[in-house]
PyMOL Python script that loads the backbone (N, CA, C, O; Angstrom):
from pymol import cmd

cmd.read_pdbstr("""\
ATOM      1  N   UNK A   1       0.679  -1.320   0.085  1.00  0.00           N
ATOM      2  CA  UNK A   1      -0.025  -0.095   0.228  1.00  0.00           C
ATOM      3  C   UNK A   1       0.725   1.151   0.321  1.00  0.00           C
ATOM      4  O   UNK A   1       1.387   1.262   1.353  1.00  0.00           O
ATOM      5  N   UNK A   2       0.800   2.447  -0.796  1.00  0.00           N
ATOM      6  CA  UNK A   2       1.232   3.529  -0.872  1.00  0.00           C
ATOM      7  C   UNK A   2       0.774   4.302   0.195  1.00  0.00           C
ATOM      8  O   UNK A   2      -0.431   4.542   0.279  1.00  0.00           O
ATOM      9  N   UNK A   3       1.697   4.796   1.158  1.00  0.00           N
ATOM     10  CA  UNK A   3       1.539   5.818   1.979  1.00  0.00           C
ATOM     11  C   UNK A   3       1.479   7.187   1.750  1.00  0.00           C
ATOM     12  O   UNK A   3       2.414   7.666   1.108  1.00  0.00           O
ATOM     13  N   UNK A   4       0.651   7.877   2.104  1.00  0.00           N
ATOM     14  CA  UNK A   4       0.461   9.405   2.110  1.00  0.00           C
ATOM     15  C   UNK A   4       0.603  10.108   3.566  1.00  0.00           C
ATOM     16  O   UNK A   4       0.451   9.578   4.667  1.00  0.00           O
ATOM     17  N   UNK A   5       0.911  11.351   3.282  1.00  0.00           N
ATOM     18  CA  UNK A   5       1.351  12.306   4.701  1.00  0.00           C
ATOM     19  C   UNK A   5      -0.223  12.583   5.124  1.00  0.00           C
ATOM     20  O   UNK A   5      -0.302  13.147   6.215  1.00  0.00           O
ATOM     21  N   UNK A   6      -1.272  12.354   4.602  1.00  0.00           N
ATOM     22  CA  UNK A   6      -2.688  12.864   4.908  1.00  0.00           C
ATOM     23  C   UNK A   6      -3.937  12.150   4.395  1.00  0.00           C
ATOM     24  O   UNK A   6      -4.255  12.196   3.207  1.00  0.00           O
ATOM     25  N   UNK A   7      -4.316  11.793   4.894  1.00  0.00           N
ATOM     26  CA  UNK A   7      -5.948  11.075   4.527  1.00  0.00           C
ATOM     27  C   UNK A   7      -7.105  11.964   4.938  1.00  0.00           C
ATOM     28  O   UNK A   7      -7.198  12.528   6.028  1.00  0.00           O
ATOM     29  N   UNK A   8      -7.908  12.018   4.016  1.00  0.00           N
ATOM     30  CA  UNK A   8      -9.227  12.371   4.314  1.00  0.00           C
ATOM     31  C   UNK A   8     -10.443  11.550   4.609  1.00  0.00           C
ATOM     32  O   UNK A   8     -10.534  10.673   3.750  1.00  0.00           O
ATOM     33  N   UNK A   9     -11.322  11.494   5.400  1.00  0.00           N
ATOM     34  CA  UNK A   9     -12.468  10.733   5.319  1.00  0.00           C
ATOM     35  C   UNK A   9     -13.813  11.306   5.373  1.00  0.00           C
ATOM     36  O   UNK A   9     -14.077  12.081   6.292  1.00  0.00           O
ATOM     37  N   UNK A  10     -14.555  11.061   4.633  1.00  0.00           N
ATOM     38  CA  UNK A  10     -15.827  11.524   4.971  1.00  0.00           C
ATOM     39  C   UNK A  10     -16.444  10.612   6.042  1.00  0.00           C
ATOM     40  O   UNK A  10     -15.988   9.520   6.382  1.00  0.00           O
ATOM     41  N   UNK A  11     -17.669  11.277   6.581  1.00  0.00           N
ATOM     42  CA  UNK A  11     -18.080  10.913   7.747  1.00  0.00           C
ATOM     43  C   UNK A  11     -19.134   9.503   7.906  1.00  0.00           C
ATOM     44  O   UNK A  11     -18.740   8.406   8.301  1.00  0.00           O
ATOM     45  N   UNK A  12     -20.312   9.775   7.566  1.00  0.00           N
ATOM     46  CA  UNK A  12     -21.322   9.427   7.652  1.00  0.00           C
ATOM     47  C   UNK A  12     -21.436   8.266   6.178  1.00  0.00           C
ATOM     48  O   UNK A  12     -21.509   8.559   4.984  1.00  0.00           O
ATOM     49  N   UNK A  13     -21.417   7.016   6.791  1.00  0.00           N
ATOM     50  CA  UNK A  13     -21.289   6.113   5.621  1.00  0.00           C
ATOM     51  C   UNK A  13     -20.035   5.630   5.632  1.00  0.00           C
ATOM     52  O   UNK A  13     -19.902   4.416   5.474  1.00  0.00           O
ATOM     53  N   UNK A  14     -19.075   6.311   5.784  1.00  0.00           N
ATOM     54  CA  UNK A  14     -17.497   6.067   5.783  1.00  0.00           C
ATOM     55  C   UNK A  14     -16.942   5.636   7.224  1.00  0.00           C
ATOM     56  O   UNK A  14     -16.676   4.467   7.504  1.00  0.00           O
ATOM     57  N   UNK A  15     -16.853   6.305   7.768  1.00  0.00           N
ATOM     58  CA  UNK A  15     -16.488   6.442   9.447  1.00  0.00           C
ATOM     59  C   UNK A  15     -17.532   5.646  10.220  1.00  0.00           C
ATOM     60  O   UNK A  15     -17.105   4.634  10.776  1.00  0.00           O
ATOM     61  N   UNK A  16     -18.716   5.902  10.340  1.00  0.00           N
ATOM     62  CA  UNK A  16     -20.083   5.350  10.838  1.00  0.00           C
ATOM     63  C   UNK A  16     -21.184   5.543  10.061  1.00  0.00           C
ATOM     64  O   UNK A  16     -21.109   6.283   9.081  1.00  0.00           O
ATOM     65  N   UNK A  17     -22.441   4.854  10.423  1.00  0.00           N
ATOM     66  CA  UNK A  17     -23.326   4.837  10.159  1.00  0.00           C
ATOM     67  C   UNK A  17     -24.442   5.227  11.141  1.00  0.00           C
ATOM     68  O   UNK A  17     -24.676   4.269  11.878  1.00  0.00           O
ATOM     69  N   UNK A  18     -25.202   6.275  11.410  1.00  0.00           N
ATOM     70  CA  UNK A  18     -26.126   6.849  12.526  1.00  0.00           C
ATOM     71  C   UNK A  18     -24.766   6.925  13.530  1.00  0.00           C
ATOM     72  O   UNK A  18     -23.674   7.459  13.340  1.00  0.00           O
ATOM     73  N   UNK A  19     -25.325   6.125  14.734  1.00  0.00           N
ATOM     74  CA  UNK A  19     -24.272   6.007  15.781  1.00  0.00           C
ATOM     75  C   UNK A  19     -23.425   4.847  15.944  1.00  0.00           C
ATOM     76  O   UNK A  19     -23.196   4.620  17.132  1.00  0.00           O
ATOM     77  N   UNK A  20     -23.051   4.287  15.383  1.00  0.00           N
ATOM     78  CA  UNK A  20     -22.639   3.233  15.240  1.00  0.00           C
ATOM     79  C   UNK A  20     -21.026   3.150  14.514  1.00  0.00           C
ATOM     80  O   UNK A  20     -21.025   3.593  13.365  1.00  0.00           O
ATOM     81  N   UNK A  21     -20.095   2.808  14.857  1.00  0.00           N
ATOM     82  CA  UNK A  21     -18.916   2.869  14.052  1.00  0.00           C
ATOM     83  C   UNK A  21     -18.741   1.510  13.103  1.00  0.00           C
ATOM     84  O   UNK A  21     -18.982   0.361  13.474  1.00  0.00           O
ATOM     85  N   UNK A  22     -18.262   1.918  11.781  1.00  0.00           N
ATOM     86  CA  UNK A  22     -18.229   0.629  11.053  1.00  0.00           C
ATOM     87  C   UNK A  22     -16.553  -0.184  11.588  1.00  0.00           C
ATOM     88  O   UNK A  22     -15.501   0.265  12.044  1.00  0.00           O
ATOM     89  N   UNK A  23     -17.066  -1.583  11.219  1.00  0.00           N
ATOM     90  CA  UNK A  23     -16.175  -2.167  11.892  1.00  0.00           C
ATOM     91  C   UNK A  23     -14.561  -2.071  11.327  1.00  0.00           C
ATOM     92  O   UNK A  23     -14.413  -2.214  10.113  1.00  0.00           O
ATOM     93  N   UNK A  24     -13.515  -1.866  12.054  1.00  0.00           N
ATOM     94  CA  UNK A  24     -12.522  -1.733  11.609  1.00  0.00           C
ATOM     95  C   UNK A  24     -12.033  -0.573  11.596  1.00  0.00           C
ATOM     96  O   UNK A  24     -10.836  -0.586  11.886  1.00  0.00           O
ATOM     97  N   UNK A  25     -12.511   0.579  11.350  1.00  0.00           N
ATOM     98  CA  UNK A  25     -12.485   1.820  11.250  1.00  0.00           C
ATOM     99  C   UNK A  25     -11.574   2.501  12.230  1.00  0.00           C
ATOM    100  O   UNK A  25     -10.660   3.227  11.837  1.00  0.00           O
ATOM    101  N   UNK A  26     -11.793   2.295  13.398  1.00  0.00           N
ATOM    102  CA  UNK A  26     -11.065   2.891  14.608  1.00  0.00           C
ATOM    103  C   UNK A  26      -9.839   2.370  14.678  1.00  0.00           C
ATOM    104  O   UNK A  26      -8.935   2.987  15.240  1.00  0.00           O
ATOM    105  N   UNK A  27      -9.602   0.846  13.965  1.00  0.00           N
ATOM    106  CA  UNK A  27      -7.978   0.470  14.199  1.00  0.00           C
ATOM    107  C   UNK A  27      -7.155   0.848  12.487  1.00  0.00           C
ATOM    108  O   UNK A  27      -5.931   0.810  12.359  1.00  0.00           O
ATOM    109  N   UNK A  28      -7.949   1.134  11.522  1.00  0.00           N
ATOM    110  CA  UNK A  28      -7.285   1.325  10.251  1.00  0.00           C
ATOM    111  C   UNK A  28      -7.113   3.187  10.859  1.00  0.00           C
ATOM    112  O   UNK A  28      -6.035   3.755  10.682  1.00  0.00           O
ATOM    113  N   UNK A  29      -8.035   3.766  11.393  1.00  0.00           N
ATOM    114  CA  UNK A  29      -7.088   5.275  11.615  1.00  0.00           C
ATOM    115  C   UNK A  29      -6.329   5.227  12.647  1.00  0.00           C
ATOM    116  O   UNK A  29      -5.659   6.228  12.901  1.00  0.00           O
ATOM    117  N   UNK A  30      -6.240   4.086  13.481  1.00  0.00           N
ATOM    118  CA  UNK A  30      -5.032   4.317  14.306  1.00  0.00           C
ATOM    119  C   UNK A  30      -4.010   3.849  13.916  1.00  0.00           C
ATOM    120  O   UNK A  30      -2.966   4.332  14.354  1.00  0.00           O
ATOM    121  N   UNK A  31      -3.965   2.904  13.095  1.00  0.00           N
ATOM    122  CA  UNK A  31      -2.733   2.873  12.269  1.00  0.00           C
ATOM    123  C   UNK A  31      -2.262   3.817  11.522  1.00  0.00           C
ATOM    124  O   UNK A  31      -1.177   4.289  11.862  1.00  0.00           O
ATOM    125  N   UNK A  32      -2.921   4.347  10.331  1.00  0.00           N
ATOM    126  CA  UNK A  32      -2.325   5.307   9.969  1.00  0.00           C
ATOM    127  C   UNK A  32      -1.927   6.277  10.641  1.00  0.00           C
ATOM    128  O   UNK A  32      -1.096   6.911   9.989  1.00  0.00           O
ATOM    129  N   UNK A  33      -2.136   6.760  11.753  1.00  0.00           N
ATOM    130  CA  UNK A  33      -2.029   7.836  12.757  1.00  0.00           C
ATOM    131  C   UNK A  33      -0.291   7.397  13.285  1.00  0.00           C
ATOM    132  O   UNK A  33       0.711   8.111  13.335  1.00  0.00           O
ATOM    133  N   UNK A  34      -0.494   5.879  13.638  1.00  0.00           N
ATOM    134  CA  UNK A  34       0.636   5.696  14.548  1.00  0.00           C
ATOM    135  C   UNK A  34       2.185   5.793  13.308  1.00  0.00           C
ATOM    136  O   UNK A  34       3.325   5.699  13.764  1.00  0.00           O
ATOM    137  N   UNK A  35       1.935   5.982  11.823  1.00  0.00           N
ATOM    138  CA  UNK A  35       2.680   5.850  10.845  1.00  0.00           C
ATOM    139  C   UNK A  35       2.929   7.313  10.670  1.00  0.00           C
ATOM    140  O   UNK A  35       3.735   7.548   9.769  1.00  0.00           O
ATOM    141  N   UNK A  36       2.484   8.290  11.248  1.00  0.00           N
ATOM    142  CA  UNK A  36       2.811   9.338  11.336  1.00  0.00           C
ATOM    143  C   UNK A  36       1.881  10.269  10.429  1.00  0.00           C
ATOM    144  O   UNK A  36       2.432  11.279   9.991  1.00  0.00           O
ATOM    145  N   UNK A  37       0.496  10.053  10.080  1.00  0.00           N
ATOM    146  CA  UNK A  37       0.024  10.291   8.495  1.00  0.00           C
ATOM    147  C   UNK A  37      -1.376  11.251   9.562  1.00  0.00           C
ATOM    148  O   UNK A  37      -2.103  11.030  10.530  1.00  0.00           O
ATOM    149  N   UNK A  38      -1.115  12.220   8.703  1.00  0.00           N
ATOM    150  CA  UNK A  38      -2.574  13.407   9.369  1.00  0.00           C
ATOM    151  C   UNK A  38      -3.746  12.886   8.909  1.00  0.00           C
ATOM    152  O   UNK A  38      -3.840  12.647   7.705  1.00  0.00           O
ATOM    153  N   UNK A  39      -4.772  12.637   9.737  1.00  0.00           N
ATOM    154  CA  UNK A  39      -6.206  12.220   9.441  1.00  0.00           C
ATOM    155  C   UNK A  39      -6.975  13.412   9.615  1.00  0.00           C
ATOM    156  O   UNK A  39      -6.844  14.160  10.584  1.00  0.00           O
ATOM    157  N   UNK A  40      -7.818  13.595   8.625  1.00  0.00           N
ATOM    158  CA  UNK A  40      -8.890  14.836   8.726  1.00  0.00           C
ATOM    159  C   UNK A  40     -10.301  14.068   8.324  1.00  0.00           C
ATOM    160  O   UNK A  40     -10.391  13.004   7.712  1.00  0.00           O
ATOM    161  N   UNK A  41     -11.206  14.760   8.749  1.00  0.00           N
ATOM    162  CA  UNK A  41     -12.580  14.496   8.486  1.00  0.00           C
ATOM    163  C   UNK A  41     -13.420  15.309   7.745  1.00  0.00           C
ATOM    164  O   UNK A  41     -13.299  16.509   7.992  1.00  0.00           O
ATOM    165  N   UNK A  42     -14.390  14.942   6.752  1.00  0.00           N
ATOM    166  CA  UNK A  42     -14.961  16.188   6.376  1.00  0.00           C
ATOM    167  C   UNK A  42     -16.450  15.579   5.923  1.00  0.00           C
ATOM    168  O   UNK A  42     -16.650  14.403   5.619  1.00  0.00           O
ATOM    169  N   UNK A  43     -17.380  16.568   5.946  1.00  0.00           N
ATOM    170  CA  UNK A  43     -18.595  15.869   5.903  1.00  0.00           C
ATOM    171  C   UNK A  43     -19.581  17.178   5.046  1.00  0.00           C
ATOM    172  O   UNK A  43     -19.209  18.349   5.124  1.00  0.00           O
ATOM    173  N   UNK A  44     -20.424  16.917   4.516  1.00  0.00           N
ATOM    174  CA  UNK A  44     -21.271  17.892   3.675  1.00  0.00           C
ATOM    175  C   UNK A  44     -22.564  18.038   4.448  1.00  0.00           C
ATOM    176  O   UNK A  44     -23.418  18.759   3.932  1.00  0.00           O
ATOM    177  N   UNK A  45     -22.843  17.453   5.628  1.00  0.00           N
ATOM    178  CA  UNK A  45     -24.054  17.665   6.415  1.00  0.00           C
ATOM    179  C   UNK A  45     -23.541  18.918   7.370  1.00  0.00           C
ATOM    180  O   UNK A  45     -22.583  18.965   8.142  1.00  0.00           O
ATOM    181  N   UNK A  46     -24.196  19.577   7.146  1.00  0.00           N
ATOM    182  CA  UNK A  46     -24.228  21.268   7.785  1.00  0.00           C
ATOM    183  C   UNK A  46     -24.922  21.535   8.866  1.00  0.00           C
ATOM    184  O   UNK A  46     -25.030  22.687   9.287  1.00  0.00           O
ATOM    185  N   UNK A  47     -25.606  20.251   9.582  1.00  0.00           N
ATOM    186  CA  UNK A  47     -26.399  20.560  10.388  1.00  0.00           C
ATOM    187  C   UNK A  47     -25.629  20.209  12.142  1.00  0.00           C
ATOM    188  O   UNK A  47     -26.289  20.123  13.178  1.00  0.00           O
ATOM    189  N   UNK A  48     -24.439  20.093  12.052  1.00  0.00           N
ATOM    190  CA  UNK A  48     -23.717  20.017  13.171  1.00  0.00           C
ATOM    191  C   UNK A  48     -22.219  20.866  12.873  1.00  0.00           C
ATOM    192  O   UNK A  48     -21.717  21.063  11.767  1.00  0.00           O
ATOM    193  N   UNK A  49     -21.681  21.296  14.216  1.00  0.00           N
ATOM    194  CA  UNK A  49     -20.494  21.875  14.165  1.00  0.00           C
ATOM    195  C   UNK A  49     -19.596  21.033  14.095  1.00  0.00           C
ATOM    196  O   UNK A  49     -19.821  19.825  14.167  1.00  0.00           O
ATOM    197  N   UNK A  50     -18.269  21.620  13.921  1.00  0.00           N
ATOM    198  CA  UNK A  50     -17.078  21.113  13.620  1.00  0.00           C
ATOM    199  C   UNK A  50     -16.834  19.964  15.339  1.00  0.00           C
ATOM    200  O   UNK A  50     -16.806  18.737  15.443  1.00  0.00           O
ATOM    201  N   UNK A  51     -16.719  20.929  16.289  1.00  0.00           N
ATOM    202  CA  UNK A  51     -16.962  20.536  17.839  1.00  0.00           C
ATOM    203  C   UNK A  51     -18.086  18.933  18.069  1.00  0.00           C
ATOM    204  O   UNK A  51     -17.876  17.874  18.659  1.00  0.00           O
ATOM    205  N   UNK A  52     -19.274  19.457  17.278  1.00  0.00           N
ATOM    206  CA  UNK A  52     -20.293  18.323  17.582  1.00  0.00           C
ATOM    207  C   UNK A  52     -19.389  16.942  17.129  1.00  0.00           C
ATOM    208  O   UNK A  52     -19.113  16.081  17.965  1.00  0.00           O
ATOM    209  N   UNK A  53     -18.918  16.832  15.536  1.00  0.00           N
ATOM    210  CA  UNK A  53     -18.419  15.924  14.939  1.00  0.00           C
ATOM    211  C   UNK A  53     -17.329  15.126  15.619  1.00  0.00           C
ATOM    212  O   UNK A  53     -17.200  13.906  15.716  1.00  0.00           O
ATOM    213  N   UNK A  54     -16.358  16.404  16.196  1.00  0.00           N
ATOM    214  CA  UNK A  54     -15.082  15.770  16.952  1.00  0.00           C
ATOM    215  C   UNK A  54     -15.562  14.942  18.080  1.00  0.00           C
ATOM    216  O   UNK A  54     -15.066  13.832  18.271  1.00  0.00           O
ATOM    217  N   UNK A  55     -16.560  15.444  18.891  1.00  0.00           N
ATOM    218  CA  UNK A  55     -17.240  15.003  20.310  1.00  0.00           C
ATOM    219  C   UNK A  55     -17.699  13.643  19.746  1.00  0.00           C
ATOM    220  O   UNK A  55     -17.325  12.614  20.310  1.00  0.00           O
ATOM    221  N   UNK A  56     -18.313  13.604  18.905  1.00  0.00           N
ATOM    222  CA  UNK A  56     -18.916  12.518  18.318  1.00  0.00           C
ATOM    223  C   UNK A  56     -17.694  11.249  17.770  1.00  0.00           C
ATOM    224  O   UNK A  56     -17.670  10.065  18.106  1.00  0.00           O
ATOM    225  N   UNK A  57     -16.988  11.796  17.070  1.00  0.00           N
ATOM    226  CA  UNK A  57     -15.665  10.749  16.887  1.00  0.00           C
ATOM    227  C   UNK A  57     -14.997  10.063  17.900  1.00  0.00           C
ATOM    228  O   UNK A  57     -14.500   8.938  17.856  1.00  0.00           O
ATOM    229  N   UNK A  58     -15.042  10.936  18.902  1.00  0.00           N
ATOM    230  CA  UNK A  58     -14.058  10.425  20.047  1.00  0.00           C
ATOM    231  C   UNK A  58     -15.120   9.553  21.123  1.00  0.00           C
ATOM    232  O   UNK A  58     -14.819   8.509  21.701  1.00  0.00           O
ATOM    233  N   UNK A  59     -16.393  10.258  21.218  1.00  0.00           N
ATOM    234  CA  UNK A  59     -17.342   9.061  21.628  1.00  0.00           C
ATOM    235  C   UNK A  59     -17.033   7.773  20.981  1.00  0.00           C
ATOM    236  O   UNK A  59     -16.650   6.848  21.697  1.00  0.00           O
ATOM    237  N   UNK A  60     -17.149   7.614  19.769  1.00  0.00           N
ATOM    238  CA  UNK A  60     -16.906   6.157  18.943  1.00  0.00           C
ATOM    239  C   UNK A  60     -15.628   5.659  19.253  1.00  0.00           C
ATOM    240  O   UNK A  60     -15.471   4.471  18.972  1.00  0.00           O
ATOM    241  N   UNK A  61     -14.417   6.401  19.890  1.00  0.00           N
ATOM    242  CA  UNK A  61     -13.248   5.909  20.040  1.00  0.00           C
ATOM    243  C   UNK A  61     -12.048   6.332  19.262  1.00  0.00           C
ATOM    244  O   UNK A  61     -10.897   5.901  19.329  1.00  0.00           O
ATOM    245  N   UNK A  62     -12.525   7.204  18.560  1.00  0.00           N
ATOM    246  CA  UNK A  62     -11.687   7.720  17.634  1.00  0.00           C
ATOM    247  C   UNK A  62     -11.285   9.596  18.417  1.00  0.00           C
ATOM    248  O   UNK A  62     -11.948  10.633  18.452  1.00  0.00           O
ATOM    249  N   UNK A  63     -10.123   9.280  18.837  1.00  0.00           N
ATOM    250  CA  UNK A  63      -9.777  10.937  19.477  1.00  0.00           C
ATOM    251  C   UNK A  63      -9.735  11.910  18.502  1.00  0.00           C
ATOM    252  O   UNK A  63      -8.782  11.845  17.725  1.00  0.00           O
ATOM    253  N   UNK A  64     -10.482  12.737  18.364  1.00  0.00           N
ATOM    254  CA  UNK A  64     -10.584  14.018  17.213  1.00  0.00           C
ATOM    255  C   UNK A  64     -10.558  15.274  18.155  1.00  0.00           C
ATOM    256  O   UNK A  64     -11.272  15.501  19.132  1.00  0.00           O
ATOM    257  N   UNK A  65      -9.501  16.066  17.585  1.00  0.00           N
ATOM    258  CA  UNK A  65      -9.715  17.887  17.762  1.00  0.00           C
ATOM    259  C   UNK A  65     -10.851  18.058  16.872  1.00  0.00           C
ATOM    260  O   UNK A  65     -11.169  17.304  15.953  1.00  0.00           O
ATOM    261  N   UNK A  66     -11.604  19.449  17.350  1.00  0.00           N
ATOM    262  CA  UNK A  66     -12.241  19.924  16.322  1.00  0.00           C
ATOM    263  C   UNK A  66     -11.847  20.569  15.071  1.00  0.00           C
ATOM    264  O   UNK A  66     -12.681  20.771  14.188  1.00  0.00           O
ATOM    265  N   UNK A  67     -10.344  20.979  14.920  1.00  0.00           N
ATOM    266  CA  UNK A  67      -9.655  21.312  13.842  1.00  0.00           C
ATOM    267  C   UNK A  67      -9.196  20.110  12.775  1.00  0.00           C
ATOM    268  O   UNK A  67      -8.468  20.257  11.794  1.00  0.00           O
ATOM    269  N   UNK A  68      -9.672  19.182  13.131  1.00  0.00           N
ATOM    270  CA  UNK A  68      -9.452  17.923  12.478  1.00  0.00           C
ATOM    271  C   UNK A  68     -10.582  17.667  11.713  1.00  0.00           C
ATOM    272  O   UNK A  68     -10.566  16.720  10.927  1.00  0.00           O
ATOM    273  N   UNK A  69     -11.787  18.537  11.857  1.00  0.00           N
ATOM    274  CA  UNK A  69     -13.418  18.266  10.896  1.00  0.00           C
ATOM    275  C   UNK A  69     -13.147  19.697   9.977  1.00  0.00           C
ATOM    276  O   UNK A  69     -12.491  20.724  10.147  1.00  0.00           O
ATOM    277  N   UNK A  70     -13.921  19.222   9.048  1.00  0.00           N
ATOM    278  CA  UNK A  70     -14.302  20.489   8.241  1.00  0.00           C
ATOM    279  C   UNK A  70     -15.965  19.721   7.721  1.00  0.00           C
ATOM    280  O   UNK A  70     -16.339  18.578   7.457  1.00  0.00           O
ATOM    281  N   UNK A  71     -16.672  21.217   7.774  1.00  0.00           N
ATOM    282  CA  UNK A  71     -18.146  20.724   7.410  1.00  0.00           C
ATOM    283  C   UNK A  71     -18.176  21.780   6.045  1.00  0.00           C
ATOM    284  O   UNK A  71     -17.417  22.713   5.782  1.00  0.00           O
ATOM    285  N   UNK A  72     -19.275  21.288   5.344  1.00  0.00           N
ATOM    286  CA  UNK A  72     -19.262  22.325   4.103  1.00  0.00           C
ATOM    287  C   UNK A  72     -19.726  23.537   4.569  1.00  0.00           C
ATOM    288  O   UNK A  72     -19.536  24.408   3.721  1.00  0.00           O
ATOM    289  N   UNK A  73     -20.362  24.032   5.766  1.00  0.00           N
ATOM    290  CA  UNK A  73     -20.249  25.242   6.113  1.00  0.00           C
ATOM    291  C   UNK A  73     -19.141  26.025   6.318  1.00  0.00           C
ATOM    292  O   UNK A  73     -19.116  27.226   6.052  1.00  0.00           O
ATOM    293  N   UNK A  74     -17.966  25.227   6.906  1.00  0.00           N
ATOM    294  CA  UNK A  74     -16.702  25.714   6.821  1.00  0.00           C
ATOM    295  C   UNK A  74     -15.994  26.161   5.833  1.00  0.00           C
ATOM    296  O   UNK A  74     -15.205  27.105   5.857  1.00  0.00           O
ATOM    297  N   UNK A  75     -16.346  25.304   4.726  1.00  0.00           N
ATOM    298  CA  UNK A  75     -15.726  25.370   3.547  1.00  0.00           C
ATOM    299  C   UNK A  75     -16.109  26.222   2.672  1.00  0.00           C
ATOM    300  O   UNK A  75     -15.387  26.615   1.757  1.00  0.00           O
ATOM    301  N   UNK A  76     -17.677  26.712   2.933  1.00  0.00           N
ATOM    302  CA  UNK A  76     -17.662  27.851   2.046  1.00  0.00           C
ATOM    303  C   UNK A  76     -17.828  29.270   2.558  1.00  0.00           C
ATOM    304  O   UNK A  76     -18.042  30.248   1.841  1.00  0.00           O
ATOM    305  N   UNK A  77     -17.677  29.274   4.175  1.00  0.00           N
ATOM    306  CA  UNK A  77     -17.316  30.523   4.371  1.00  0.00           C
ATOM    307  C   UNK A  77     -15.903  30.784   4.154  1.00  0.00           C
ATOM    308  O   UNK A  77     -15.465  31.919   3.970  1.00  0.00           O
ATOM    309  N   UNK A  78     -15.020  29.483   4.180  1.00  0.00           N
ATOM    310  CA  UNK A  78     -13.716  30.216   4.057  1.00  0.00           C
ATOM    311  C   UNK A  78     -13.354  30.443   2.005  1.00  0.00           C
ATOM    312  O   UNK A  78     -12.451  30.996   1.378  1.00  0.00           O
ATOM    313  N   UNK A  79     -14.320  29.853   1.695  1.00  0.00           N
ATOM    314  CA  UNK A  79     -14.146  30.330   0.213  1.00  0.00           C
ATOM    315  C   UNK A  79     -14.771  31.689   0.042  1.00  0.00           C
ATOM    316  O   UNK A  79     -14.158  32.486  -0.669  1.00  0.00           O
ATOM    317  N   UNK A  80     -15.982  32.091   0.629  1.00  0.00           N
ATOM    318  CA  UNK A  80     -16.636  33.396   0.451  1.00  0.00           C
ATOM    319  C   UNK A  80     -15.389  34.416   1.081  1.00  0.00           C
ATOM    320  O   UNK A  80     -15.088  35.465   0.512  1.00  0.00           O
ATOM    321  N   UNK A  81     -14.882  34.061   2.028  1.00  0.00           N
ATOM    322  CA  UNK A  81     -13.714  35.004   2.509  1.00  0.00           C
ATOM    323  C   UNK A  81     -12.569  35.377   1.445  1.00  0.00           C
ATOM    324  O   UNK A  81     -12.106  36.462   1.092  1.00  0.00           O
ATOM    325  N   UNK A  82     -12.280  33.973   1.050  1.00  0.00           N
ATOM    326  CA  UNK A  82     -10.963  34.050  -0.095  1.00  0.00           C
ATOM    327  C   UNK A  82     -11.201  34.729  -1.105  1.00  0.00           C
ATOM    328  O   UNK A  82     -10.393  35.603  -1.417  1.00  0.00           O
ATOM    329  N   UNK A  83     -12.510  34.485  -1.979  1.00  0.00           N
ATOM    330  CA  UNK A  83     -13.145  34.885  -3.261  1.00  0.00           C
ATOM    331  C   UNK A  83     -13.889  35.781  -3.193  1.00  0.00           C
ATOM    332  O   UNK A  83     -13.835  36.499  -4.192  1.00  0.00           O
ATOM    333  N   UNK A  84     -14.800  36.182  -2.225  1.00  0.00           N
ATOM    334  CA  UNK A  84     -15.750  37.094  -1.868  1.00  0.00           C
ATOM    335  C   UNK A  84     -16.096  37.854  -1.389  1.00  0.00           C
ATOM    336  O   UNK A  84     -17.288  38.156  -1.333  1.00  0.00           O
ATOM    337  N   UNK A  85     -14.975  38.579  -0.746  1.00  0.00           N
ATOM    338  CA  UNK A  85     -14.872  39.221   0.657  1.00  0.00           C
ATOM    339  C   UNK A  85     -16.075  40.130   1.370  1.00  0.00           C
ATOM    340  O   UNK A  85     -16.382  40.187   2.561  1.00  0.00           O
ATOM    341  N   UNK A  86     -16.612  40.778   0.291  1.00  0.00           N
ATOM    342  CA  UNK A  86     -17.751  41.586   0.060  1.00  0.00           C
ATOM    343  C   UNK A  86     -19.389  41.129   0.019  1.00  0.00           C
ATOM    344  O   UNK A  86     -20.461  41.735   0.053  1.00  0.00           O
ATOM    345  N   UNK A  87     -18.942  39.648  -0.077  1.00  0.00           N
ATOM    346  CA  UNK A  87     -20.295  39.407  -0.198  1.00  0.00           C
ATOM    347  C   UNK A  87     -21.034  39.498   0.982  1.00  0.00           C
ATOM    348  O   UNK A  87     -20.532  39.828   2.056  1.00  0.00           O
ATOM    349  N   UNK A  88     -22.527  39.140   0.777  1.00  0.00           N
ATOM    350  CA  UNK A  88     -23.814  39.387   1.687  1.00  0.00           C
ATOM    351  C   UNK A  88     -24.121  37.947   1.472  1.00  0.00           C
ATOM    352  O   UNK A  88     -24.144  37.284   0.435  1.00  0.00           O
ATOM    353  N   UNK A  89     -24.390  37.578   2.924  1.00  0.00           N
ATOM    354  CA  UNK A  89     -25.045  35.977   3.070  1.00  0.00           C
ATOM    355  C   UNK A  89     -26.387  35.984   3.558  1.00  0.00           C
ATOM    356  O   UNK A  89     -26.992  34.923   3.716  1.00  0.00           O
TER     357      UNK A  89
END
""", "prot")
cmd.dss("prot")
cmd.show_as("cartoon", "prot")
cmd.util.cbc("prot")
cmd.orient("prot")
């Protein structure tokens, strides 16, 4: 397997389904992190904050900081700040 410096994972359906972690996910992520890889989580579900998702992942056994999660809201805000700073939303 080729090693990368960073890995991005979608959340619902990839890491967990509902409130259940998928089999092998925690071990796979722990293995990636133990090899020095950065692991980040992305979601297009805007109904929760990065902190909410980090807490959920931590509760499922994957210790996660808020800064490791990006939501579609965060991505949109960052894009607007860079590309249309005077835009009214």
